[in-house]
C-alpha positions as CSV (number, residue, x, y, z in Angstrom):
1,M,-12.2,17.0,-22.2
2,N,-14.7,17.5,-25.1
3,R,-18.0,18.6,-23.7
4,T,-19.8,19.2,-27.0
5,F,-22.5,16.7,-27.9
6,R,-24.9,15.9,-30.7
7,T,-28.4,17.4,-30.8
8,L,-31.9,16.3,-31.6
9,P,-34.0,18.2,-34.0
10,I,-37.1,19.3,-32.1
11,D,-36.7,22.4,-29.9
12,F,-39.2,23.4,-27.2
13,S,-36.8,25.5,-25.2
14,N,-39.0,28.6,-25.3
15,L,-41.4,26.7,-23.0
16,L,-38.7,26.5,-20.4
17,Q,-38.3,30.3,-20.3
18,D,-42.1,30.9,-20.5
19,P,-43.8,27.8,-19.1
20,I,-47.3,28.5,-20.3
21,D,-49.8,25.7,-19.8
22,Y,-47.4,23.8,-17.6
23,N,-49.0,20.8,-15.7
24,V,-46.0,19.6,-13.7
25,K,-44.0,21.0,-10.8
26,I,-40.7,19.3,-10.0
27,V,-38.7,20.3,-7.0
28,V,-35.1,19.3,-7.4
29,G,-32.3,19.1,-4.9
30,E,-32.4,19.2,-1.1
31,G,-31.7,21.5,1.9
32,Q,-30.7,25.0,0.8
33,N,-29.9,23.9,-2.7
34,I,-33.4,23.3,-4.2
35,K,-35.1,24.7,-7.3
36,E,-38.6,24.4,-8.6
37,Y,-39.3,23.7,-12.3
38,R,-42.6,24.2,-14.1
39,L,-42.7,21.7,-16.9
40,H,-45.0,19.9,-19.4
41,S,-45.7,16.2,-19.0
42,P,-46.0,15.4,-22.8
43,I,-42.5,16.8,-23.4
44,L,-41.0,15.0,-20.4
45,A,-42.6,11.7,-21.4
46,S,-41.6,12.0,-25.0
47,R,-37.9,11.5,-24.3
48,S,-37.9,9.7,-20.9
49,T,-39.6,6.5,-20.0
50,Y,-38.9,7.3,-16.4
51,F,-41.0,10.5,-16.5
52,K,-43.7,8.7,-18.6
53,N,-44.1,6.3,-15.7
54,A,-43.4,8.6,-12.8
55,L,-45.9,11.2,-13.9
56,S,-48.7,8.7,-14.6
57,A,-51.9,8.9,-12.7
58,R,-50.8,5.8,-10.8
59,W,-47.7,7.4,-9.2
60,A,-47.9,11.1,-9.2
61,K,-49.9,13.3,-6.8
62,K,-51.9,16.3,-7.9
63,E,-52.5,19.7,-6.4
64,D,-55.0,22.0,-8.2
65,G,-54.6,20.0,-11.4
66,I,-50.8,20.2,-11.3
67,L,-48.7,17.1,-11.0
68,I,-46.3,17.4,-8.1
69,F,-43.0,15.6,-8.1
70,S,-39.6,15.8,-6.3
71,K,-36.0,14.6,-7.1
72,P,-34.0,15.3,-4.0
73,N,-31.1,13.0,-5.0
74,I,-30.1,15.0,-8.2
75,S,-28.5,18.4,-8.0
76,Y,-30.5,21.1,-9.8
77,F,-27.3,22.1,-11.7
78,I,-27.3,18.6,-13.3
79,F,-31.1,18.4,-13.6
80,E,-31.0,21.7,-15.6
81,V,-28.6,20.2,-18.1
82,L,-30.9,17.3,-18.6
83,I,-34.1,19.2,-18.7
84,K,-32.7,21.6,-21.3
85,Y,-31.9,18.5,-23.4
86,N,-35.4,17.2,-22.9
87,Y,-36.9,20.5,-24.2
88,S,-34.3,21.6,-26.8
89,G,-32.7,18.3,-28.0
90,K,-29.3,20.0,-27.3
91,L,-26.9,18.5,-24.8
92,T,-24.7,21.4,-23.6
93,I,-22.6,21.4,-20.4
94,E,-21.2,25.0,-20.0
95,N,-20.4,24.9,-16.3
96,S,-16.9,23.3,-16.0
97,E,-17.6,22.4,-12.4
98,I,-20.4,19.9,-13.4
99,N,-19.1,16.4,-13.1
100,L,-19.8,14.3,-16.2
101,F,-20.0,11.1,-14.2
102,D,-22.8,12.7,-12.1
103,V,-24.6,13.7,-15.3
104,A,-24.3,10.2,-16.7
105,I,-25.6,8.7,-13.5
106,A,-28.6,11.1,-13.4
107,A,-29.2,10.5,-17.2
108,D,-29.3,6.8,-16.5
109,E,-31.8,7.2,-13.6
110,L,-34.0,9.4,-15.7
111,E,-33.7,6.9,-18.6
112,L,-32.3,9.4,-21.1
113,L,-30.4,6.8,-23.1
114,E,-29.2,9.2,-25.8
115,V,-27.6,11.5,-23.1
116,Y,-26.0,8.6,-21.3
117,Q,-24.5,7.1,-24.4
118,Q,-22.9,10.4,-25.5
119,I,-21.4,11.1,-22.1
120,E,-20.2,7.5,-21.7
121,K,-18.4,7.8,-25.0
122,V,-16.6,10.9,-23.9
123,L,-15.6,9.4,-20.6
124,L,-14.2,6.3,-22.2
125,E,-12.2,8.4,-24.6
126,N,-10.8,10.4,-21.7
127,E,-9.9,7.7,-19.2
128,S,-6.7,9.5,-18.1
129,T,-8.8,12.4,-16.7
130,W,-10.8,10.2,-14.3
131,Q,-10.5,11.3,-10.7
132,P,-10.4,8.9,-7.6
133,R,-13.9,10.0,-6.5
134,D,-15.3,9.1,-9.9
135,I,-13.6,5.7,-9.9
136,K,-14.8,4.9,-6.4
137,K,-18.4,5.9,-7.4
138,I,-18.5,3.8,-10.6
139,C,-16.9,0.8,-8.8
140,Q,-20.1,0.7,-6.7
141,L,-22.5,1.1,-9.7
142,D,-22.0,-2.0,-11.8
143,N,-25.0,-1.4,-14.0
144,F,-22.7,0.9,-16.0
145,N,-21.0,-2.0,-17.6
146,K,-18.4,-0.3,-19.8
147,L,-17.5,2.4,-17.2
148,Y,-17.5,-0.2,-14.5
149,K,-14.9,-2.4,-16.3
150,V,-12.6,0.6,-16.8
151,A,-13.0,1.7,-13.2
152,L,-12.3,-1.8,-11.9
153,G,-9.2,-1.9,-14.0
154,L,-7.9,1.4,-12.6
155,V,-8.5,0.1,-9.1
156,C,-6.5,-3.0,-9.9
157,K,-3.6,-0.8,-11.0
158,N,-4.0,1.6,-8.1
159,P,-5.6,-0.2,-5.2
160,E,-5.1,2.7,-2.8
161,I,-8.0,4.5,-4.6
162,I,-10.3,2.1,-2.7
163,F,-8.4,0.7,0.2
164,E,-6.9,4.0,1.4
165,S,-10.1,5.9,1.0
166,K,-12.4,6.9,3.9
167,D,-15.3,5.2,2.0
168,F,-13.6,1.8,2.1
169,L,-15.0,0.7,5.4
170,N,-18.6,1.5,4.2
171,M,-18.2,-0.4,0.9
172,R,-21.0,-2.9,0.2
173,E,-20.2,-6.6,0.1
174,I,-21.1,-7.2,-3.5
175,Y,-18.7,-4.5,-4.8
176,L,-15.8,-5.4,-2.5
177,I,-16.1,-9.0,-3.5
178,Q,-15.7,-8.0,-7.2
179,I,-12.4,-6.4,-6.3
180,L,-11.3,-9.4,-4.3
181,K,-12.0,-11.6,-7.4
182,C,-9.6,-9.6,-9.6
183,D,-6.5,-11.6,-10.8
184,Y,-4.6,-8.4,-11.6
185,L,-5.0,-6.5,-8.3
186,K,-1.6,-5.0,-7.6
187,L,-1.6,-5.7,-3.8
188,E,0.3,-8.2,-1.7
189,E,-2.1,-10.8,-0.4
190,I,-1.1,-10.1,3.2
191,D,-1.9,-6.4,2.7
192,L,-5.3,-7.3,1.2
193,W,-6.0,-9.5,4.2
194,E,-5.1,-6.7,6.6
195,Y,-7.5,-4.3,4.8
196,L,-10.2,-6.9,5.0
197,I,-9.7,-7.3,8.7
198,K,-10.1,-3.5,9.1
199,W,-13.3,-3.7,7.1
200,G,-14.5,-6.6,9.3
201,I,-13.8,-4.9,12.6
202,E,-15.8,-1.9,11.4
203,N,-18.7,-3.9,10.1
204,T,-19.1,-6.5,12.8
205,I,-22.1,-6.0,15.0
206,P,-21.3,-4.8,17.6
207,R,-18.2,-3.1,16.3
208,L,-15.0,-4.7,17.5
209,D,-12.2,-3.1,19.5
210,N,-9.1,-2.4,17.4
211,D,-7.0,-4.0,20.2
212,L,-7.1,-7.7,19.5
213,T,-5.8,-8.5,23.1
214,K,-9.2,-7.3,24.4
215,W,-11.2,-9.8,22.2
216,M,-13.3,-12.6,23.6
217,K,-14.0,-15.8,21.7
218,T,-17.4,-14.4,20.7
219,D,-15.6,-11.5,19.0
220,F,-13.8,-13.9,16.7
221,I,-17.0,-15.7,16.0
222,N,-18.7,-12.5,15.0
223,L,-15.8,-11.4,12.9
224,E,-16.0,-14.7,11.0
225,K,-19.7,-14.1,10.3
226,A,-18.9,-10.6,9.0
227,L,-16.1,-11.9,6.7
228,H,-17.5,-15.3,5.8
229,N,-18.3,-14.5,2.2
230,Y,-15.0,-12.7,1.6
231,I,-12.5,-15.2,3.0
232,P,-12.8,-17.7,0.0
233,F,-11.4,-14.9,-2.2
234,I,-8.2,-14.4,-0.2
235,R,-5.4,-16.3,-1.8
236,F,-3.7,-17.8,1.2
237,F,-1.8,-20.3,-0.9
238,Q,-0.1,-17.4,-2.7
239,M,1.2,-15.9,0.6
240,S,4.7,-16.5,1.7
241,P,5.1,-18.9,4.7
242,H,6.0,-15.9,6.8
243,D,2.9,-13.9,5.8
244,Y,0.6,-16.8,6.3
245,T,2.1,-17.5,9.7
246,K,1.1,-13.9,10.6
247,V,-2.4,-14.6,9.5
248,R,-2.9,-17.8,11.5
249,T,-1.2,-16.4,14.6
250,Y,-4.1,-14.1,15.2
251,F,-6.9,-15.3,13.1
252,K,-6.7,-19.1,12.9
253,D,-10.1,-19.4,14.5
254,I,-11.8,-17.6,11.6
255,L,-10.1,-19.6,8.8
256,P,-12.0,-22.4,7.0
257,D,-11.6,-25.9,8.6
258,G,-8.6,-27.8,7.1
259,L,-7.1,-24.7,5.4
260,D,-4.2,-24.4,7.8
261,E,-2.9,-28.0,7.2
262,Q,-3.3,-27.7,3.5
263,V,-1.5,-24.4,3.1
264,F,1.6,-25.7,4.9
265,Q,1.3,-28.9,2.8
266,Y,1.3,-26.7,-0.3
267,F,4.3,-24.7,0.9
268,S,6.2,-28.0,1.3
269,N,5.1,-29.4,-2.0
270,S,3.1,-27.3,-4.5
271,S,2.3,-30.4,-6.5
272,S,0.2,-31.9,-3.6
273,R,-3.4,-32.8,-4.3
274,L,-5.5,-30.5,-2.2
275,S,-9.3,-30.2,-1.5
276,F,-9.1,-26.4,-1.6
277,D,-9.0,-24.5,-5.0
278,I,-5.6,-22.9,-5.6
279,L,-6.4,-19.4,-7.0
280,P,-3.6,-18.0,-9.2
281,P,-1.3,-15.2,-8.1
282,R,-2.8,-11.7,-8.7
283,Y,0.0,-10.2,-10.7
284,L,-0.4,-9.3,-14.4
285,I,1.5,-11.1,-17.1
286,N,1.4,-8.9,-20.2
287,S,0.4,-11.8,-22.5
288,K,-2.7,-13.1,-24.2
289,I,-1.3,-16.7,-24.2
290,I,0.2,-17.4,-20.8
291,N,-0.8,-16.3,-17.3
292,S,1.0,-16.2,-14.0
293,I,0.5,-19.9,-13.3
294,D,2.1,-20.7,-16.7
295,A,5.0,-18.4,-15.8
296,E,5.5,-20.4,-12.6
297,L,5.6,-23.6,-14.6
298,I,8.0,-22.3,-17.2
299,A,10.4,-20.9,-14.5
300,N,10.4,-24.3,-12.8
301,W,11.2,-26.0,-16.1
302,I,14.0,-23.6,-16.8
303,D,15.7,-24.3,-13.5
304,K,14.7,-27.9,-13.4
305,K,13.1,-27.4,-10.0
306,Q,11.8,-30.4,-7.9
307,G,10.2,-30.5,-4.5
308,T,9.8,-26.9,-3.4
309,L,8.8,-25.0,-6.5
310,Y,8.8,-21.3,-7.4
311,H,5.8,-19.2,-6.6
312,F,5.1,-16.4,-9.0
313,K,6.1,-13.5,-6.8
314,D,9.4,-15.2,-6.0
315,L,10.4,-16.0,-9.6
316,P,14.1,-15.4,-10.4
317,F,13.0,-14.2,-13.9
318,K,11.0,-11.3,-15.3
319,F,8.7,-11.9,-18.2
320,N,8.8,-8.8,-20.4
321,L,6.7,-8.9,-23.6
322,I,8.8,-7.6,-26.5
323,Y,6.8,-8.9,-29.5
324,R,3.1,-9.7,-30.1
325,A,2.5,-11.0,-33.6
326,S,-1.2,-10.0,-33.6
327,H,-0.1,-6.4,-32.9
328,E,3.4,-6.2,-34.6
329,S,3.2,-8.5,-37.6
330,F,3.4,-12.2,-38.5
331,E,6.4,-11.5,-40.8
332,I,9.4,-13.5,-39.9
333,S,11.8,-10.7,-40.8
334,K,10.1,-8.2,-38.4
335,F,10.1,-10.8,-35.7
336,H,13.9,-11.3,-36.0
337,N,14.5,-7.5,-36.2
338,I,12.8,-7.0,-32.9
339,C,13.7,-10.2,-31.0
340,D,17.2,-11.1,-32.0
341,N,20.1,-10.4,-29.7
342,K,17.8,-9.8,-26.7
343,G,19.3,-12.4,-24.4
344,P,17.3,-15.4,-23.1
345,T,14.0,-15.3,-25.0
346,L,10.8,-17.4,-24.7
347,L,8.6,-17.9,-27.7
348,S,5.0,-18.8,-26.9
349,L,2.6,-19.9,-29.6
350,K,-1.1,-20.7,-29.7
351,S,-2.8,-22.8,-32.4
352,A,-5.8,-21.1,-34.0
353,I,-7.2,-24.5,-34.9
354,Q,-6.8,-26.4,-31.7
355,E,-7.0,-23.5,-29.3
356,K,-3.8,-24.6,-27.6
């Protein structure tokens, strides 16, 4: 990964080596891993709004005329990278063990926008090098908009990054719900439900026993309270009848009123009018024109299905994209060169004028 970054023109790095006339002491790190820096408030404030505010008379404390400040939540290895940038205008990360995600997070906290933007660019260009720990971290920091979107996409493709990690049971509601909302999460709905139950057992107060046979009625009531905000994002209507029966056998008491009847009604006739919203299947169709619900409809047209219709995960067909005009070309000859003699082929068109 490229770890060379642009520089700014003004260099005060000599004052880091020989901090004459310093007026700030910052203690960075915690425990055995701490380091004290003797710094200069005008230089700190010149490139960081964070320091401009934090070192103001309103917030900082003074001892013998020196502003005293601490940053226990940032490692001094990372702080050193950022403080050198603050003084020299040069962003250099020589230690290969320093994690760029941690530098980006610290730069954002210290409001060093130039640093954050440079590192963000490098990270986005090197998505394939992202490690699970980095993905998990960014998935719980949605203020990093571009990085968050990439991390969420990687979790959708590889759900085990989150759901099989030891951190999953401690995941905050707001971030777990964002994952549950994803249409492209590659996880069977019954598996997602079982992960959610594990999370609920751990986060119900008091914590529930893993053995359901020991539960009292109040335990189910408490579990429903813990999972109340999550349950609407579970796509019960996209489960198989067998999987849904497993859910209701143990957890009917925590399901929304009326859901049970309507799910079975939907299984019998997917054209039924229901009061519950039918969320689409989660699987990805590689198309910018049709989605998984459209694929269901097309498959039912092809086989002239009536009554019990196909669900997306049970389709007898695979929809493989072989040509996208916006990417390949709108030339008829190229279309025929790529698409002819490929067996049964579906052509999907969208009108630029009517948005259909």
